[in-house]
N, C-alpha and C positions, 0 to 999 in steps of 0.2 A: 499411288495407292498407299494409304497409311494404316497403322494398327487399328483394329484387329484383323483387317482383311489381308494385310501384308505381315506375315510371320516368317522371317528368315529361318527360324529354328525348325520349321517343318522339315526343311531339307537336311537338317543336321540330326534329326531324331534317329534315323535308321542307318545301319552300316552301308546297306546297298545304295542309298541315295547320297551319302557322303562320298562314296567311291565314284559315283557317276558324275558328280559335280566337281571332283578334284581337279584343280587347274594345272598342277605340276606333278610329275611323277619321276622319281629317281629309279634308275635301273643300273645294272652292272656296266652298261655301255658308257655311263658317265664317269667311270672311275679310272684313275691313273695311279699306279702304285709306285712310289719313290723308294728306291733301295740303295743302301750304302755297300759298296763292294771293296774288298781289300785283297791284297796278295796272299799267296800261300795255298794250302790244300786243307780241306776239312776244318776250316777255321770259322768261328763266330765270336763276336765280341758284343757284349751288352752295351747299349748306350745308356749310361746312368740317368741322364736327364730326360730320356724318352722310354719309359717302361714298356717292354714288349717289342722294342725295335732293336735289331741286331745288325752290326756290320758283318758281312759274310763273304767268304772267298767264292771264286767263280763256280767251283763244283757244287757248293751249297746253294748258290744263286740259281743254278739250273733246276734244283729241286723246288725252290720257291717259284720259279717261272712255270714249272709244270702245274703247280697248284693254281697259279693265276689263270692258266689256260683252262684248267678244269672248271674253275669258277666263272669263266667267261669274261674276265678282266681283259680289255683290249690292248692295253698299253702299259709298259713298265718304263720308269725313268731312272737312269743310272747316275749315281754320284760316287766318284772314286775317292778312296781314302788312301793317299799315297804316303810312303815312308819319307821321313825327313831328308834322307839322302837324295831323294829325287826332286827336292824343292830347290829353287834357285831364283836369282833376281830376274833372269830372262824367261823363266817358266818354260824352258825348252821341252821338258817332259810332257807338256800338254799335247804336243803334236807328234810324239813318238809313235810310229805305226805299230810298235810292239808294246805300247803302254798299257796300263791296267784297264782303262776304259775301252780302248780299242780291242783288246783281247776279250773282254767281257761281251762286247757287241758281237764279235765273230762267233763266240761260243753260243750265245743266245739265238742268233739267226740260224746257225747250223742245226741246233736242236729243235727250235720252235719257230719255223719261218712264218707261221701265222700270227705270232705275237708281235705287236708293234714295240719297237725299241726307240726310246728317246734319250739323247745325251745332253748333258749340261755343257754349254760352251762358255767357259769363264776360267780365269786363271788362279783364283784364290786357293784351290787345293795344291797348286804347284809353285806358289811364290813363298819366299822365306819370310815375307812380311804380312801375309794373309790378305793382301788387297787383291781386287779383281783384275788388276792390270799392272803394267810396268810403271815404276815410279822414277821421278827425277831426283836430283840431289837434295831437294827440300822435302821429299816424301810425297809430292803431289802425283796423283795417278795421271799419266799421260794418255791422251785419247788416241791419236793417230798411230803412235807406236804400238799401243796395245792392240789396235785393230789388226795390224799385220800378223800378230801372233794368233789372234782369234780366228782369222781366216785359215791359217795353217791347221789349227785345231779342228775347226769345222770340217775341213776337207779330209783330214785323217779319220774323223768319225764317219763321214759319208763313205769313204773308201772301205772302211771296215764293215759297212752294211747298215749303219743307222738309218732308220726310217725318218726320224725327225731330229734335227739339231735345234737346240733351244738356247740361244744367247741370253744369258742372265746377268750380264756385266754392266749394262746401262751406258756403254760408250756411244757417243753420237756417230751416226752414219754406218754402224757396223753391219746392219741388216743388208743394206745395198751392196756392200763389198763382199759379204758372204754369199749373197745371191749370185752376184756376177761370177764369183769363183766357182760356185757349184755348177753354173751353166757352162763355164769354160772348161771344166773337167768332166763334162758329160754326166754329172750327177743331177740330171734334170728332174728326177722324180723325188729327190730329197726335199722334205717339207721343212719349213722354218716356223717354229713357234717362238715368237719374240716375247721376251719379258719386257713388255712395253711400259707398263706402269708398275715398276718395282720400287717400293718405298724404303727409305732408310729407317727400318722398323726395329723396335726393341724385342719383337717376337721371334727373331732368328737365333737367339742364343743357343738352344739345344742343337740346332743344325750345325752350327760352327763347332760345337763340341764333337758332334758325330763325324765330321769330315776332317777334324784336326787342324782347323784354321784359327780357332779361338786363341790359342796360345801364341801363335805368330802375330795375330792382329794386336794382342795386348790391349792397351788403352786407346788404340787408334779407332777411327770410325770411317764410315763410307758416305759421309754427308756431301762430299763434292761431286758425287756421280749418281747415287741413288736419290729418289725423290723425297721432298719434304712432305711429311704426313699431313700438313695443313692444306695441301694443294689438290685441287680437283681439275680445274681448267687445264693446268699444265699436263695432266695425264692425257687429256684429249689431244693435245698437240703431239705428245710422244707417240700415241697410237696412230695418229694420222701420218706421221713421218714414217713409221715402220711399215704401215700398209703400202705407202707410196714406194717404198724401197724394195718391196717384194715379199713381205711376211705373209704366210698362208693363214696364220693364227696369231692371236695376241693373248698375253697373260697379264692378269692383275695379281699382285703379291704384296702383302699377305691377303688372306681371304676375308673372314667374317668382319674384321674392323673396317674393311674397304668394299663392302657390298654395294655401297652407293656408286663406287667407281665402276664396278661390274655392270650395274644397271645403265649407267651413262654410256659406257662403251657399246653395249649391245644396242641401245636405243639410237645412238648417233651414227654408228658405223655398220651395224648388222652383219659383222664378220664373225667367224668362229671365235668365241671368247672363252678363255679358260681362267680358272682361279686356283690358287694354291692355299690349301689349309695347312699352314706352316707348322714347324716344329713346336713353337710356343703355344699355338692353339691346341695341338695334340697333347702336349705335356699338361696343360691346365685341365683339360677334360679328363685325362687319365688320372691325374692326382686327385681330383675331386671325386672321381668314381671309386678309386682305391680307398678313399677315406669314408666312403659311404654317403657322401653328400649329394651325389647325383646318380641317376640311373644311366649307366654308360651307354647301353644300346639305344635307349630312347633319345638321349641328348645328342649322340653322334648322328643318328639318322635324321633328327630334326635339323641339326646344323647343316648336314649335306643337302637336305631338301631346301634350306634357305639359299644355298648357292644356286640351285636350279631356279628358284623363284626370282632371284635377282637377275637371271639371264645367262648363267654359265652353261656352256655346252659340255664342259668336262671339268673334273675336279681332281687335282693332285692331292692325295690324302694318305697318311700313314695308316688310316683306318680302312683302306680299300679292301683288304682281304676279309676283315671282320664284316664290313658292310655287305660285301658280296655274299658271304655265308648267310647273314641275316635276311637279305633279300630273297635268297633261295628258299629259306624256311617260310617266307610269307606266301609262296606260291601254293 
């Protein structure tokens, strides 16, 4: 049927009909809040490149978690900021049962057992060179040797009570070995969210500032293990491998520049698919809003809805608490 009998604008005219035909809806159930945790008591540190984001000690983190529970945010993601004295070539602090991440998990689960806690399984916060793995004499990140440490790290997080371990390192085969180790240590309920399609992106800069790995990395890069931004088919191969090795969920990172990858993953595999609205995306939106160039609330909510439209089941975003408040005000 053609115009004038077919007028799509009829359904757009009124608020009630726009609401009834809305194809995708964002809720607080879709939000995952990433937080940076540091040692000490009653400590916070502003992240200069991420306005509004703070590194926080565990006691302050518990107050943040209480707000997440109140707002209905289901999951919090931990990223430790460790002192330089704990960094080493072998990243041994990563699997210290009394390490910062492990203590944060135990405190969160003791105070808020209903709040999901996810941990980052990667070595960059713990290495003196800022790479996600162990390096050889030439500076190349070694795959199999790194996995041995990642397995120890994942088990230490699971033993501390983490609900989800999230390997973000992009080593080949690490999901299978972590899954096998979780099963053999009776951590059978620990979920794995695999960063399956993690790209060597320029959008990670503020995050590296936040966790203190930027200075260690220096002029180095992560091109030998993170994915080439030009590739899409390769991401499907990575996702397929991680699913076959025992991943419960998969991640695409970064977010908005890679929504085509999110859509492909969801269409081709139909598994729980997550995306990360990374630090650079956050910083751009914040900077534009602070300059009066964009309406922060409108643009943030539109961007998060775009993740849902692309097929994401969950979104890691530093806007999670703001978005949850805004969603609450819509009711």
